[in-house]
N, C-alpha and C positions, 0 to 999 in steps of 0.2 A: 503494499500498500503504498503511496506517495503521499505524503503531507506536507502543505504549504501553510508556514505561520506567516499573514503580514500586517507588520508594527509587533514589532517583537521586544515589547517591554520587560518589566523586571517577571510578571506572571507569564509571557511567553518564552522567555527564555530560563525562567525553571522549567516549564514544558519540557522544552527540547533539552535539558538537562535529564528531568525523568525518563523521557524517550530512549536517550539514547544508554545510558545505565540502563535500563531493563534489556536493551538488544546487546548489551556489551556481558549481561548473565545468560544470555541464551543466544551464543555463537551462530550455532546453526543454524539460524533463521536469519538470512538475508534480504527476505523479503519487501521488507520495510526500508524507505529513503523518506529524510527530513528535509527540506528548504524552508529560509528564512527570510523577508524582505526588509529592512529597516530603512531610516531615514538618511543616515549619512556613513562617512567611512568611518567615522568616530566610533558610531555605534557597530561596526562588523565588527571592531577591534575589540570594543565594550564583551560583545556575545562571546567572540572567539577565547578571548582571557577566562569568562565564565566557564566557557566547555573543556575549556585546556587540551589535554590531549585525543579529547573528544571530535576536537571542532573539525578536524578533518572527515569525519562519517556524515559533516552534514554542509551543506550549501550556503552560507549567508551572503548575502549581496545586500547593494544599497538601491532601495529606489527601482526594484524589479518586478513591480506588482503581477503587472498582467502576464507574463513568461512564467513566473511561478504559478500562478493559479491556472494557465492554460495546461501544462504540466501535471497540478496533482489531482488526484484522486478524492482527495477530501482539502476543504482551504480552512483553517483557522483564524480569527480576525481577533487581532491582539492589538489593535488600537484602544486608544480614548475614545469615548464616547462623542467629547467633541470635535474628534479629528477624522470619525466616521465619512460625513459627506466628502470632505476632502478627499479622502483614499476612494471613496466611490467614483467621484470623477475623472480617477484614470485613467487614460485612455486605454479602451480595449476591457477593462476589469470587470465592468458588468457583466458584458458579453462572456468573456472567460469561464465568470459563476455560473451562468443562465442555465436554470435547472439541476444544478450540482448541488451536493451535499454542503452547506457550508456552518463551520461552530462560531459560534461568536462566544467571547469573553466580555462582553462587554455588560457590566453589571448595571441593573436597575433597565435594559430593552430586552422589551419581549419579543418573539418572534415576529408577530405581527408588526410593531413600531419596527423594527430594522428592514420589515418586505416594503411597509410603506415607503420610508427611507430612501431604499434602492428604485422603488417604482417612479417617485418623485425626482430621481436623479436621472433614472436609465429610461424611464416611459413604462405604460403600461403592461408591455411584453415580459419584462423582467420578471420572472420566476424564481427566488432563490429558497433552498428549500434549508431555513434555518433550524438551528438546533441551540439551543441556550446553554450555557456550559458554565460552572462556576471551580475549576479545579480548587486545593489549597497547596498550601507552600508544600506541604509535604509532599508533593507530585517528585521533589527533587532525589527522595529517600524510596520511591515508590511505596509512600504512606498517604496519595492524598486522600480527602474524601470529599469526592467530588459530584455535586450536585447538578442532574440532567434534568431540564424542564419536556415534561409529557408536553407532543407537540403532534396534533390530527395531520397536520400538511405532512408530516416523513414518513416515507413507505418503509414497510417492515426491513427490509436489507439495509436502510439508512440507520434506523435506531439500531440494527444488530451492530455494523459501524462503528459508530458512537461507543456502544456499549466495550466493544472491543477495543478501541483505540485507550482508553478511559481505565480500562482493567488493567492495562498495562503498568498503571504507575497507582494502583490502590484499588479504594469503592467503590462502585458508584452506588449514588443515592436518586431516585427518581423524584418528582414533585409535581404538581400541576403549576401551569404556568403562572399564576395566579398567586402561587406562594412562594415562587422564587426568590422572591426580593426578602421575604419575613426569614426563607431558611438560611439567602446568603448573610442576614443580621444575624443568625444565631450564630453559623458559621464564627463570623467576625468576632462575637463576643465573646465565644471556645478560647478562640485564639489571642484575646486580648486578654482576657480573665488568667488563661495558663502564662502569660510572661510576668502578667504583675505580681499571680503567686507565686512562682519559683522565683520573682529575683525577692519579693519577701520574705520569702521561709528561708532563700541562701545567705539574706543577710543577719536575720535571725541568729542562725546557725553559725555562722561566721561571729558576730556579736558573742555566743554564748561559749567557741573554743575550738569549731571543727575546720577543719582549712578549707577555703571555700572549693575547692577543685572535687574534696570528697562530698560537699554539701549539694554540690550541683549533679553526682552521680547519684547521689540518694533520693534526692528531689523531682529529676527527671525521669528517672526509671520506678520510684515507687508514681508516680502520676502514670507512666504510661504502663504499669503493672494493670493499676484498677479500672484505669478507663477500656485496656481490652478486657477486662471479667465484664464491663458494662454493657462494651460493642455485642459480647458473645451468648453470656446468658445471664447476668445477675439485672438486680433492679438498685435502685440508690439505697432504697429499704433495706433490700437483702444483703447488701455488703455492708451497709452500716452493722447490721445485726451481727454478721459472723465476722466483723473486726471488734465490736466492742464486747470485755469481758468487764464483768464486776468490779468500779473502782479502776479501771483499766486508762492507758495514755489515750486509746483512739476517743473513749467516749468524751472524756476530759476534755478534749482538744477542741470534740466537736462541740459541746456546752461554751465552753471560750468563744467561738465564734458565732455561735447564736448570740450570746450575750454584747457581741460586738453589731448586730444586725445584718450579718454577713447577707443571707439568706434574701434579706427585702432589696438592699444594696444590689444584689446581683439580678432578682428578679425586676429591679427599675431599670438596670442597664440594658438587661434582652429589652423590654420595651421600648427602650429611649433608641435603641438600634431599629428595631423594627419600624418604627416610625421614622424615623431618619430615612433609611431605606425606600420606603413605600413614597416620600415627598420625594426621594431623586427621579424616579418615573413617573411623575405626577404633571 
């Protein structure tokens, strides 16, 4: 499968890293190829530095969107929302994309909004088969939680292609198009909370005499372990029950967090994030 990324910003670059790393772990499969078009030669060098020794396995060029789209089986839109109209105005691009599967990484933009923009630029004959997709930064380690919008305009084969592509770099979760903004916001809050919690635990551990590298290791792997259990087999309630022995450390830590009103602060953050995400597309 030939995949082209147009507008290879931070997420596009992370995807490219993840795809190439996944292929490296399965050296017998040479059926995948990748290309990316960026704004400038400086951006070409930036992406190649990020890819390191894997850069030779992907074609990274400046401002060659139409050729890459013509050659690709699947094209990924990795530009910013404000740059979308300018991208669609590139000579021959919409013609190259017409009738083909186009994966959008643009948060807050539904499939119908993207199709409407394409028709406004290229005319009513333009029919892009859009799949809105939001990967997470874990894609570089093949640990992405990729949100995929269910869009009835896609064929069964195209839906299967999206699933195949993003299962290379993690797990795929489907949402109705109407809930993609909310799901994206929940994912963003989880990442933000993880950053803040990790940082606070590590700093407190260092203050109590634990070396920073040790504190980082305990914190990151403990959170990963509990999250794996929640993803696979347990609920928050059953996990708390399993870890909370009478007069134990865990239950006392939970009560201290409750006294600090952590639960209401997190819930409020989620609600605000969803409101913000919905406003982005309004």
